[in-house]
NUMARVEX-417207 format. One record per residue (C-alpha): x, y, z. Coordinates in nm, 4 decimals. Example, Ala and Ser with C-alpha at 12.3 -4.5 7.8 and 13.67 -1.06 7.14 Angstrom:
BEGIN
site px->1.2300 | py->-0.4500 | pz->0.7800
site px->1.3670 | py->-0.1060 | pz->0.7140
// end
This chain:
BEGIN
site px->0.0173 | py->-0.0126 | pz->-0.0273
site px->0.1290 | py->0.3484 | pz->-0.0719
site px->0.1168 | py->0.6112 | pz->0.1440
site px->0.0403 | py->0.9603 | pz->0.0310
site px->0.2398 | py->1.2356 | pz->0.2465
site px->0.1325 | py->1.5659 | pz->0.3204
site px->0.2845 | py->1.8643 | pz->0.0837
site px->0.5703 | py->2.0278 | pz->0.1972
site px->0.6340 | py->2.3955 | pz->0.2037
site px->0.7973 | py->2.3606 | pz->-0.1256
site px->0.4954 | py->2.2084 | pz->-0.2850
site px->0.2633 | py->2.4675 | pz->-0.2051
site px->0.2942 | py->2.6462 | pz->-0.5221
site px->0.1864 | py->2.3373 | pz->-0.6705
site px->-0.1873 | py->2.3369 | pz->-0.4679
site px->-0.4596 | py->2.5025 | pz->-0.6669
site px->-0.7211 | py->2.7492 | pz->-0.5151
site px->-1.0114 | py->2.8389 | pz->-0.6009
site px->-1.0493 | py->3.2345 | pz->-0.7423
site px->-1.2955 | py->3.4888 | pz->-0.8932
site px->-1.2706 | py->3.7456 | pz->-1.1062
site px->-1.4612 | py->3.9927 | pz->-1.2874
site px->-1.4231 | py->4.2146 | pz->-1.5630
site px->-1.4489 | py->4.6183 | pz->-1.5715
site px->-1.6474 | py->4.7873 | pz->-1.7999
site px->-1.6724 | py->5.1488 | pz->-1.9083
site px->-2.0248 | py->5.2187 | pz->-2.0607
site px->-2.0000 | py->5.5893 | pz->-2.1442
site px->-2.3814 | py->5.6132 | pz->-2.2520
site px->-2.5247 | py->5.3768 | pz->-1.9871
site px->-2.8931 | py->5.4076 | pz->-2.2054
site px->-2.7337 | py->5.2426 | pz->-2.5031
site px->-2.5343 | py->4.9655 | pz->-2.2781
site px->-2.2209 | py->4.9545 | pz->-2.5354
site px->-1.8881 | py->4.9174 | pz->-2.3387
site px->-1.5788 | py->4.8365 | pz->-2.3728
site px->-1.3339 | py->4.6225 | pz->-2.1006
site px->-1.1184 | py->4.8474 | pz->-1.8801
site px->-1.0012 | py->4.6053 | pz->-1.6212
site px->-0.9722 | py->4.2878 | pz->-1.4617
site px->-1.0216 | py->4.2113 | pz->-1.0831
site px->-0.8880 | py->3.8948 | pz->-0.9344
site px->-0.9487 | py->3.7585 | pz->-0.5728
site px->-0.8358 | py->3.4611 | pz->-0.4047
site px->-0.9527 | py->3.3939 | pz->-0.0551
site px->-0.7014 | py->3.1267 | pz->0.0149
site px->-0.4048 | py->3.3529 | pz->-0.0785
site px->-0.5792 | py->3.6368 | pz->0.0524
site px->-0.5127 | py->3.8224 | pz->-0.2881
site px->-0.7025 | py->4.1059 | pz->-0.4473
site px->-0.5815 | py->4.3193 | pz->-0.7260
site px->-0.6764 | py->4.4598 | pz->-1.0394
site px->-0.4834 | py->4.5421 | pz->-1.3726
site px->-0.6230 | py->4.8537 | pz->-1.6287
site px->-0.6165 | py->4.9435 | pz->-1.9475
site px->-0.8076 | py->5.2026 | pz->-2.1047
site px->-0.7994 | py->5.2064 | pz->-2.5010
site px->-0.9371 | py->5.5493 | pz->-2.5501
site px->-0.9922 | py->5.5296 | pz->-2.9296
site px->-1.2331 | py->5.2578 | pz->-2.8609
site px->-1.3721 | py->5.4650 | pz->-2.5751
site px->-1.4031 | py->5.7662 | pz->-2.8218
site px->-1.5591 | py->5.5493 | pz->-3.0680
site px->-1.8749 | py->5.4328 | pz->-2.8627
site px->-1.8674 | py->5.8247 | pz->-2.7522
site px->-1.7029 | py->6.1085 | pz->-2.8989
site px->-1.8328 | py->6.3108 | pz->-2.5832
site px->-1.7506 | py->6.0686 | pz->-2.3309
site px->-1.5787 | py->6.2147 | pz->-2.0400
site px->-1.2422 | py->6.0236 | pz->-2.0797
site px->-1.0550 | py->6.1634 | pz->-1.7225
site px->-1.3317 | py->6.0848 | pz->-1.5327
site px->-1.3479 | py->5.7255 | pz->-1.6511
site px->-0.9951 | py->5.7242 | pz->-1.6099
site px->-1.0282 | py->5.8551 | pz->-1.2461
site px->-1.3216 | py->5.5805 | pz->-1.1888
site px->-1.1414 | py->5.2995 | pz->-1.3178
site px->-0.8177 | py->5.4282 | pz->-1.0995
site px->-1.0408 | py->5.4182 | pz->-0.7880
site px->-1.1431 | py->5.0540 | pz->-0.8326
site px->-0.7576 | py->4.9798 | pz->-0.8705
site px->-0.7101 | py->5.1611 | pz->-0.5174
site px->-0.9786 | py->5.0063 | pz->-0.3477
site px->-0.8216 | py->4.6444 | pz->-0.4472
site px->-0.5058 | py->4.7701 | pz->-0.3061
site px->-0.6560 | py->4.8775 | pz->0.0601
site px->-0.5040 | py->5.0788 | pz->0.3051
site px->-0.6249 | py->5.4793 | pz->0.3702
site px->-0.5834 | py->5.5835 | pz->0.0801
site px->-0.9065 | py->5.3958 | pz->-0.0248
site px->-1.1255 | py->5.5406 | pz->0.2226
site px->-1.3446 | py->5.3241 | pz->0.4301
site px->-1.3502 | py->5.0762 | pz->0.1976
site px->-0.9785 | py->5.0090 | pz->0.2062
site px->-1.0409 | py->4.9238 | pz->0.5695
site px->-1.2173 | py->4.6358 | pz->0.4924
site px->-1.0880 | py->4.2659 | pz->0.4497
site px->-1.0067 | py->4.1073 | pz->0.0826
site px->-1.3358 | py->3.9686 | pz->0.0338
site px->-1.5705 | py->4.2474 | pz->0.1733
site px->-1.3523 | py->4.4729 | pz->-0.0483
site px->-1.4155 | py->4.2249 | pz->-0.3699
site px->-1.7739 | py->4.1795 | pz->-0.3112
site px->-1.8460 | py->4.5869 | pz->-0.2856
site px->-1.6391 | py->4.5936 | pz->-0.6041
site px->-1.8453 | py->4.3443 | pz->-0.7972
site px->-2.1738 | py->4.4621 | pz->-0.6827
site px->-2.3751 | py->4.5269 | pz->-0.9809
site px->-2.4093 | py->4.9105 | pz->-1.0187
site px->-2.5600 | py->5.1533 | pz->-1.3155
site px->-2.2222 | py->5.3576 | pz->-1.3910
site px->-2.0336 | py->5.4470 | pz->-1.6630
site px->-1.7451 | py->5.1874 | pz->-1.5128
site px->-1.9514 | py->4.8593 | pz->-1.4234
site px->-1.8328 | py->4.5244 | pz->-1.3032
site px->-1.9438 | py->4.2503 | pz->-1.5173
site px->-2.0364 | py->3.9155 | pz->-1.3868
site px->-1.8246 | py->3.7180 | pz->-1.1519
site px->-1.6513 | py->3.4096 | pz->-1.2816
site px->-1.4919 | py->3.1020 | pz->-1.1201
site px->-1.1541 | py->2.9189 | pz->-1.1810
site px->-0.8474 | py->2.7424 | pz->-0.9888
site px->-0.5074 | py->2.9076 | pz->-0.9779
site px->-0.1640 | py->2.8135 | pz->-0.7949
site px->-0.0824 | py->3.1901 | pz->-0.8811
site px->-0.3034 | py->3.4590 | pz->-0.8460
site px->-0.0862 | py->3.7201 | pz->-1.0106
site px->0.0074 | py->3.5182 | pz->-1.3037
site px->-0.3703 | py->3.4518 | pz->-1.3758
site px->-0.4482 | py->3.7981 | pz->-1.3196
site px->-0.1739 | py->3.9138 | pz->-1.5692
site px->-0.3096 | py->3.6258 | pz->-1.8059
site px->-0.6573 | py->3.7597 | pz->-1.7770
site px->-0.5637 | py->4.1488 | pz->-1.8531
site px->-0.3654 | py->3.9948 | pz->-2.1607
site px->-0.6705 | py->3.7877 | pz->-2.3052
site px->-0.9664 | py->4.0036 | pz->-2.2222
site px->-0.8247 | py->4.3897 | pz->-2.2176
site px->-0.7760 | py->4.5649 | pz->-2.5387
site px->-0.4278 | py->4.6888 | pz->-2.6554
site px->-0.2967 | py->4.5338 | pz->-2.3427
// end
């Protein structure tokens, strides 16, 4: 009979944990619903990981709405990333746990920057998966 050993510290990188992610979309004219992907947020409870990658393709945004408030949308996108990092810079939300911040960030809202639905996956490295998702899902990233 073969005995399975518990993973050693060096093997922890091989352990895959559940993670959640969502896309952030800029919707310059909410009444029309047209959108462009502007960010990805990844949360992994087991690794206490919450981070975002953002990129605004101004050309795509302005193609949707030539009168879009680009600087306002950039500020809103930056606020999402700031809350992911947490701390006093993020205000009251920054004092919450990573899980609470993720739930707040992904709550549905009808604004010019909106979170999409939350998706699930397994990861051994949430930062690497965040980079992979950003490269795949963000335009010109």
